[in-house]
N, C-alpha and C positions, 0 to 999 in steps of 0.2 A: 707916611714913610714907614717901611718895615723896621721892626725892632732890630737893633744890632745884637748879635749873639750874646755879648756880655751883658746887655741890658735886659734880656728876656728873663721872665720868671723861669726858674729851673725846669719845671715840668714842660713848659713850652719849648725851651731850648732842647731838651732831650727828645721830645716828640719830633721836632724839626730835624734832628739828626737821623732819627729812625726813618722818617718820611723820605729824606734824601737817599738813604740806603735802599729803600723800596723802589724809588723812582729810577735809581741807577741800575737796578737789577741785582745788587749785592744780596739783598733779601728778596726772594722771589715769592709771588703769590702762593699761599699754602704753607710757606715756612712759618715757624713759630717766631714771634717777635720776642725780644728780651722780656723776661718775667719781672714781676715786682721785686722779687728777691735779687735778681741779677742787676737790675737798675740800682737798687739800694747799695749793693756791693760795689759796682763799678763807678757809680756817680757820687756816692757818699751822701745820698739824700734820704729823707724820711720816708716811712711807709706811705703817708698821705700824698707826698709829692710823686712817688713812684707810681701809685695807683692812678693818679690823674693823667699820667702819660698815655696809658692805654685808652682812657676815656677820650682824650683828644684825638687819637688816631682813629678810633671808631667813629667819632663824630665827623671826621673829615673823609671817611670812606676808605682809609688805608689799613684797617684792621677789623676783624670780626671775631666774636667769641664763639667757640665750638665746644659744646658741653662734653666733658670728659677728655678733651684734647688740650684746650688752652686758647690763647689769643693768637690768631694767625694773620699773616699779612695778606692784603689784597689791594687791588687798584680801584679807584673810583670809576664807576661806569660812565665816564664822560669821554667825549671826543677830544683829542689833542689838537688844538689849533696850531697854525703855522707859527704864530708868535711863541707859543709854548715850546715848540720843537727847537726854535732858535735858542731859547733860554736853556733847554735841556742839553743841546749840543755844546754850548759854551761851558756849561757847568760840568758835564760828565763826558763829553766827547761822543755822545750817542743821542740822536734825536728821536729815538723810538722808545716807547714804553715796553716793559716786559710782556711778551706774548703778542706783540704787534709786528706786522711786516708790511712792506710796501711792494705792490706790483706795478711796474712801469708799463702803462698802456700805450704810450706813444711819445715820440720826441723828434724834433726837427725844426726846420725853418718854415715859417708861414708868413703871408702878407698881413700886416696889421689892419684889423678892422677899425672903424672909427672909434669904438669904445677903447680898444687896446692902444691905439695911437694917442688918444687923449690921456690915458693913464700913464703911458711911458714917455710922453712928451715928444713924440715923433710924428712924421707925416703919415697920413692914411696910406696904406699899401707898402710901407717900409718893411723890409725883411726883419722879422723878430724871431726869437727862440720860443718855442712852445713845448712844454712838457706836461704830460698828464699821468697821474698815478692814482691807484686805489689803495687805501689803507685797510687792512684786514685785522681783526682780532678774533676772539672766540665766538663772536656773534656773526662773523662773516664780513662782508664789505661794509664799512661804516662811514667812509668818506671817499669821495672822488675829488681830487684836487688838481686844478689846472693852473700852471704858472706861465707867464710871459715875461721874457727878459729882453733887453736891448740886443740887437743882432750882433754887435761887436763883442758881446760876451761869449757868443758861440764861437767866434774866431779865437778868443783868448783861452777858452776851455772847451775843446771839441767834445769832451765827454757829455756835455749838455745835449748834444745832438744824437746821442745813442740811447736807445730804449733799454737802459740797464740802470740798476740802483747806483746812487752816488754815495760812497762811504762817508764823505764829508757833507752830504746834502748840498743843495744849491748854494746856501749861505756860505758854507765853509769853502767850497770850491771856488766861488767867485772871489772871496777874500784872498785865498791862497794865490790865485793866478793874477789878480789885478790890484790887490791892496784896497779894494773898495769894500769897506766894512759897513754892514747895516747898522745904523745908529738911531733911526727913528722909524716908527711904523704908525699906520692908521688902520683900525679895524672897523668894518661896517657889517652889521648883522641885519639880515632881511629874510623874508620868506619869498621864495620864487618857485615857479613851476619847474620841475626837473625835466631837462631836455631828453629826447629819446635815447641818444647814445649813452647818457649817464643812467637813465632809468633801467636800461638793460643790464647794467652792472649790478644794480641793487635788486633787480628782479621785481620792479614795481611798475605801475601804470605810467605811461608817458604823460607829463603835465601835472603829476601829483604835486601839490604844494609841499615844499620841504624847507628846512632851515638852511641858510647859506651864510658863509662868512667871507668877506672880501678883504684882502690885506694889501696895503701899499707899503713898500720898504724903500727908505731913502738912505743913501750913503753919506759919508762925512762931508761931501762936497755939495749936498743938497739935491743930488740927482736920483731919480727912481732907478733902483736896480732890479726890482721884481714886482710884478702885479699878479696876485693869485686869487682865484675864486674856488672856494670849497663848497661842495654840495654834501650835506649830511643825510645819511639814510634815515627813513622814517623812524620815529620814536627815539632817535639819538638826541642828546642835549649837550649844550655848551655850558660850562660853569667856570667861574673864576673865584679865587680866594684873595681877600685883601685884609691886611692888618690895619685896623682903625685906631689903634692905641699907640 
């Protein structure tokens, strides 16, 4: 279980606050993070405590030391999974990291294949919503994500059928229109050959083995609201942080 803010060691609490500001975009990559002197003044902590803050942020990939400049904010070079986007959306109202953008490749109604039907709990051939987007950062396209949702959600939220970004993302839009809130998820990580239509987005050879993450989301009634498969570009990695104390 994650530490409660009031139970955290001061340096961990301050680092967590700065990390949240970086993830929300309040502090942007390249901006200077609060100095040791500023942390001491604003938080009323010792030099040793304030010094440990920057060390924690560097270790987590949220800061880097630049000689002659100071300690600057940065973002870990990891891919943002769908589950992370849901957490970011609920915490900040924004499911994207600073410098990241989504390109909607397609959206519409398709018949459910056997795989999709099993995932969504419908009959094969049932009409379902399918959305595909590519996430880009300063490295180019890093993830191609395809989501399938029950067809009735397309009737409740017609925006799902339009190949344009959703300000609330699928999670927020579905909850807003139907009250169905994602409360449970399952993540499955595997290596799979990249299909031709996705390989062309990455500019790699068809069939190249790449890392994938499959997400299932259930609402408060126990029904699947979304099934998603993310293909990661070669050399991208997934990472997760856990508090063990």
